[in-house]
N, CA, C and O of each residue as an XYZ file, in Angstrom:
316
protein
N      -4.674     -4.631     14.220
C      -3.651     -4.418     13.226
C      -4.152     -3.527     12.088
O      -3.361     -2.798     11.489
N      -5.415     -3.571     11.786
C      -5.957     -2.796     10.678
C      -5.815     -1.294     10.893
O      -5.724     -0.538      9.926
N      -5.796     -0.850     12.158
C      -5.689      0.575     12.447
C      -4.253      1.056     12.549
O      -4.030      2.255     12.717
N      -3.274      0.171     12.455
C      -1.886      0.573     12.553
C      -1.450      1.289     11.282
O      -1.938      1.009     10.187
N      -0.529      2.210     11.458
C       0.017      2.919     10.297
C       1.534      2.791     10.299
O       2.159      2.534     11.328
N       2.093      2.975      9.139
C       3.538      2.957      8.970
C       3.924      4.217      8.227
O       3.264      4.619      7.268
N       4.996      4.833      8.679
C       5.492      6.026      7.995
C       6.609      5.640      7.045
O       7.430      4.774      7.347
N       6.629      6.280      5.916
C       7.685      6.045      4.939
C       8.571      7.283      4.948
O       8.101      8.397      4.713
N       9.825      7.083      5.213
C      10.768      8.198      5.213
C      11.893      7.887      4.235
O      12.710      6.995      4.461
N      11.913      8.644      3.148
C      12.948      8.506      2.125
C      13.486      9.894      1.817
O      12.776     10.890      1.958
N      14.739      9.956      1.398
C      15.222     11.213      0.846
C      14.426     11.466     -0.427
O      13.946     10.526     -1.061
N      14.284     12.728     -0.800
C      13.478     13.062     -1.970
C      13.990     12.357     -3.225
O      13.189     11.883     -4.030
N      15.319     12.278     -3.406
C      15.840     11.608     -4.606
C      15.481     10.122     -4.592
O      15.172      9.548     -5.636
N      15.522      9.503     -3.420
C      15.134      8.096     -3.315
C      13.651      7.920     -3.638
O      13.266      6.999     -4.359
N      12.831      8.810     -3.096
C      11.394      8.720     -3.341
C      11.077      8.873     -4.829
O      10.229      8.157     -5.361
N      11.752      9.799     -5.494
C      11.540      9.972     -6.930
C      11.910      8.711     -7.700
O      11.200      8.312     -8.623
N      13.021      8.083     -7.322
C      13.458      6.884     -8.026
C      12.560      5.689     -7.733
O      12.266      4.897     -8.628
N      12.130      5.561     -6.500
C      11.208      4.472     -6.160
C       9.907      4.648     -6.936
O       9.364      3.684     -7.473
N       9.411      5.883     -6.991
C       8.189      6.133     -7.740
C       8.372      5.794     -9.212
O       7.497      5.180     -9.822
N       9.495      6.186     -9.783
C       9.765      5.883    -11.194
C       9.778      4.371    -11.426
O       9.178      3.878    -12.381
N      10.458      3.648    -10.554
C      10.519      2.183    -10.649
C       9.126      1.570    -10.551
O       8.751      0.721    -11.361
N       8.367      2.007     -9.554
C       7.027      1.453     -9.362
C       6.125      1.732    -10.560
O       5.359      0.864    -10.977
N       6.212      2.928    -11.110
C       5.376      3.266    -12.260
C       5.721      2.397    -13.465
O       4.826      1.913    -14.158
N       7.012      2.197    -13.719
C       7.413      1.368    -14.869
C       6.826     -0.029    -14.746
O       6.280     -0.561    -15.712
N       6.933     -0.616    -13.583
C       6.509     -1.999    -13.416
C       5.019     -2.156    -13.154
O       4.445     -3.183    -13.515
N       4.374     -1.169    -12.537
C       2.932     -1.304    -12.342
C       2.178     -1.025    -13.634
O       1.110     -1.597    -13.854
N       2.706     -0.165    -14.488
C       2.040      0.125    -15.760
C       2.237     -0.999    -16.769
O       1.341     -1.268    -17.569
N       3.380     -1.653    -16.747
C       3.676     -2.714    -17.711
C       3.310     -4.106    -17.208
O       3.343     -5.061    -17.983
N       2.965     -4.243    -15.939
C       2.635     -5.534    -15.319
C       3.728     -6.579    -15.514
O       3.435     -7.771    -15.602
N       4.974     -6.150    -15.580
C       6.068     -7.097    -15.782
C       6.307     -7.978    -14.561
O       6.811     -9.092    -14.699
N       5.959     -7.505    -13.386
C       6.184     -8.281    -12.167
C       5.019     -9.203    -11.836
O       5.120    -10.043    -10.941
N       3.931     -9.050    -12.547
C       2.730     -9.851    -12.318
C       2.323     -9.913    -10.847
O       2.224    -10.998    -10.273
N       2.087     -8.752    -10.240
C       1.683     -8.759     -8.830
C       0.270     -9.305     -8.651
O      -0.538     -9.300     -9.579
N      -0.004     -9.771     -7.453
C      -1.367    -10.178     -7.126
C      -2.234     -8.923     -7.052
O      -1.721     -7.804     -7.067
N      -3.545     -9.115     -6.974
C      -4.436     -7.956     -6.871
C      -4.131     -7.141     -5.623
O      -4.136     -5.911     -5.665
N      -3.867     -7.818     -4.518
C      -3.565     -7.113     -3.271
C      -2.250     -6.348     -3.385
O      -2.142     -5.213     -2.920
N      -1.244     -6.977     -4.011
C       0.039     -6.304     -4.201
C      -0.123     -5.103     -5.124
O       0.461     -4.045     -4.888
N      -0.914     -5.272     -6.171
C      -1.163     -4.171     -7.096
C      -1.801     -2.990     -6.380
O      -1.431     -1.838     -6.607
N      -2.756     -3.286     -5.519
C      -3.426     -2.208     -4.784
C      -2.459     -1.525     -3.826
O      -2.470     -0.302     -3.694
N      -1.623     -2.314     -3.158
C      -0.646     -1.733     -2.239
C       0.341     -0.834     -2.986
O       0.695      0.241     -2.501
N       0.782     -1.272     -4.160
C       1.690     -0.457     -4.962
C       0.994      0.817     -5.440
O       1.595      1.892     -5.444
N      -0.257      0.696     -5.836
C      -1.023      1.864     -6.261
C      -1.170      2.855     -5.108
O      -1.018      4.062     -5.294
N      -1.468      2.332     -3.909
C      -1.611      3.197     -2.730
C      -0.314      3.933     -2.435
O      -0.328      5.121     -2.113
N       0.805      3.228     -2.543
C       2.103      3.859     -2.310
C       2.353      4.954     -3.349
O       2.828      6.036     -3.004
N       2.042      4.684     -4.596
C       2.210      5.693     -5.647
C       1.347      6.925     -5.354
O       1.782      8.053     -5.585
N       0.143      6.718     -4.853
C      -0.733      7.845     -4.507
C      -0.143      8.682     -3.373
O      -0.210      9.911     -3.399
N       0.430      8.013     -2.387
C       1.075      8.723     -1.281
C       2.231      9.567     -1.816
O       2.392     10.728     -1.439
N       3.025      8.975     -2.692
C       4.166      9.703     -3.254
C       3.699     10.883     -4.103
O       4.333     11.939     -4.085
N       2.607     10.725     -4.842
C       2.088     11.830     -5.648
C       1.720     13.026     -4.785
O       1.909     14.173     -5.191
N       1.197     12.760     -3.602
C       0.817     13.853     -2.692
C       2.033     14.565     -2.119
O       1.960     15.742     -1.766
N       3.153     13.850     -2.028
C       4.347     14.414     -1.400
C       5.375     14.941     -2.394
O       6.310     15.636     -1.997
N       5.222     14.626     -3.673
C       6.241     14.982     -4.659
C       5.632     15.794     -5.811
O       5.248     15.225     -6.833
N       5.546     17.112     -5.649
C       5.017     17.926     -6.749
C       5.886     17.825     -8.006
O       5.423     18.136     -9.103
N       7.131     17.396     -7.853
C       8.036     17.228     -8.995
C       7.492     16.232    -10.013
O       7.844     16.304    -11.191
N       6.645     15.310     -9.583
C       6.089     14.314    -10.494
C       5.257     14.956    -11.603
O       5.065     14.367    -12.666
N       4.772     16.155    -11.348
C       3.913     16.842    -12.297
C       4.630     18.012    -12.983
O       4.025     18.761    -13.750
N       5.909     18.150    -12.696
C       6.718     19.214    -13.288
C       6.990     18.892    -14.757
O       7.300     17.747    -15.083
N       6.880     19.872    -15.643
C       7.177     19.615    -17.063
C       8.609     19.125    -17.285
O       8.899     18.491    -18.300
N       9.490     19.415    -16.352
C      10.892     18.988    -16.454
C      11.163     17.718    -15.647
O      12.287     17.481    -15.205
N      10.127     16.909    -15.461
C      10.263     15.708    -14.623
C      11.409     14.806    -15.061
O      12.138     14.296    -14.210
N      11.591     14.595    -16.355
C      12.660     13.695    -16.798
C      14.028     14.235    -16.392
O      14.920     13.463    -16.039
N      14.198     15.549    -16.439
C      15.463     16.154    -16.006
C      15.623     16.048    -14.490
O      16.721     15.797    -13.993
N      14.533     16.238    -13.767
C      14.563     16.117    -12.312
C      14.938     14.691    -11.931
O      15.720     14.481    -11.004
N      14.385     13.709    -12.639
C      14.679     12.308    -12.365
C      16.149     11.991    -12.661
O      16.795     11.267    -11.903
N      16.668     12.528    -13.752
C      18.086     12.319    -14.070
C      18.969     12.884    -12.971
O      19.970     12.270    -12.599
N      18.604     14.057    -12.445
C      19.380     14.652    -11.351
C      19.287     13.783    -10.098
O      20.276     13.596     -9.390
N      18.098     13.257     -9.832
C      17.929     12.371     -8.674
C      18.826     11.144     -8.810
O      19.430     10.701     -7.833
N      18.913     10.594    -10.027
C      19.788      9.439    -10.266
C      21.242      9.802    -10.004
O      21.965      9.068     -9.330
N      21.662     10.937    -10.542
C      23.047     11.375    -10.338
C      23.316     11.624     -8.857
O      24.370     11.252     -8.341
N      22.364     12.252     -8.179
C      22.532     12.543     -6.750
C      22.665     11.271     -5.927
O      23.511     11.188     -5.037
N      21.823     10.273     -6.226
C      21.884      9.048     -5.429
C      23.168      8.282     -5.706
O      23.738      7.676     -4.799
N      23.633      8.304     -6.969
C      24.918      7.674     -7.282
C      26.024      8.329     -6.466
O      26.875      7.652     -5.891
N      25.998      9.662     -6.427
C      27.041     10.380     -5.692
C      26.945     10.120     -4.178
O      27.955      9.855     -3.527
N      25.738     10.197     -3.630
C      25.543     10.000     -2.185
C      25.899      8.591     -1.738
O      26.403      8.394     -0.632
N      25.637      7.613     -2.595
C      25.892      6.221     -2.251
C      27.279      5.755     -2.677
O      27.675      4.629     -2.374
N      28.021      6.614     -3.380
C      29.366      6.271     -3.800
C      29.417      5.268     -4.934
O      30.375      4.502     -5.042
N      28.396      5.260     -5.784
C      28.342      4.320     -6.898
C      28.901      4.979     -8.150
O      28.808      6.196     -8.310
N      29.470      4.196     -9.019
C      29.895      4.691    -10.331
C      28.711      4.580    -11.278
O      27.940      3.624    -11.196
N      28.560      5.536    -12.164
C      27.437      5.480    -13.114
C      27.704      4.499    -14.216
O      26.868      4.323    -15.102
């Protein structure tokens, strides 16, 4: 089992929002994860950093707002 891998496939807007959520809660420790959970969340954030150059864009907050609007529209949610 240790050698098994799992692929994560998200739309880019979903990945940006998941990363934003994870960063808020991993930095503030509001969820009080265990050490193993913390490491798993950190590993996921590292994977997302490699796949999302937008995370380092000076306009990241605007990109994130667009991702929020896009996901609301795609999912048919009202803001």
